N, C-alpha and C positions, 0 to 999 in steps of 0.2 A: 503495499499500500504506499501511497505518495500522498502527501499534503503540501500544499503551498496556499499562501494569502495573495489576493490581488486587490488592488482598489476598487470600491465599489461600482465605479462607472465601467470599469473594463468587462469585456463579454468573457464568458466561461472559456471560450473556445479558443482565445487567444494563448491560454496556459495548456491547451491539451498536448500540443507536440512537445513544448519542454519537459512536460511531466512523462511522456512515453520513452524518453531517452534514458529514463533511470529504471525503467521496469521492462519486463518482457512477457505481456499478458498473451493468454490464447484468444481472447475474444475483448473486444471495446463495444461495452454497453453504454448508450446515451440517448436522451431525447432528440427531437429534431432539430432543437437549436444547432447540434453538432453536425448537421447534413451539409458539408461543405466538401465539395471535389478534391481540393487540396489536403484535406484530413483524410477522407477516404482513400486516396492514392498513398499517402503516407502511411496508412495502416496496411493497405494489402501489400505493399512492398515487402516488408518481412515475415508475412504470412499470418497477420493478426486479423482475426475475422471481424469486421465492423457489423455489429446489431444495432443500426441507427434506421429509424423508419423515415423514409424519404418525406420531404415538406411536401404540401398539397399541392403548390405550384410549380413542383417541378414537372419539365415535360416528360422525362424518361425516369418512371417509378423503378426503383431497386428493389428486390426480394429481399425480406426481412424475416428472419427467424423469431417470430413472435412468441415460440415457447420459451426460448432463451429470453428473449426481451422481457418478459414477466419477472424474470429474477432480479431487475432492475428496484423491484420495492425493496429488496434487502439493503440497497445503498440509500434509498429515500429513509427507510425506518432507522438506519444509522446516523444520518443527518438529525432526524428527528429527535433523537436521545440527547442532542446538544443542548435542545430546550431546556432540559435540567439543569444545565450548568448556566447561573445566572451572568456569571461574568463573560462567558462566551457569546451568549445570546444578546446582551447589551453592548459589548465592546469595551470594557473600561480600560482596558491596556491601549497605551499610544504608540508604542512601539511596536512595528510588524514582529520582531523577534521574539518577544515577550508574549504576544498575543499567539503567534505559531507555536510556542512551547505550551501555553495553556491548551489550545487546540489539541495537540499530541497527547498531550497528559489526559484529557478528556476522552481521546480516543482509546487510549491504553485502558483507562476505566471501565469504558463502555464494553470494551471487547472482552474484558476479564469477567464482566458480569454476566 
């Protein structure tokens, strides 16, 4: 698992490629916001299966393994557990490094429970 903190105004897809440099997954599960040709090409080069539904306005719809896509709820539940940690939900820390450490600690606590 890899975690990183981004500014609130940045799109999440901007961090997808840098995070892929540190891990080697078999599949990449994401929502429609990650449906970009550049990211799909970056995933298929090393053999990572992109499990990303096509946007509705895309002219050529890609096939998606929706049975595997349903596993994304585990990721959503993982992030919902962060709501238990008040300091993370409200982001009291002003420094990125301290906030990232708090997120990592909360992640460890959530995974151990």
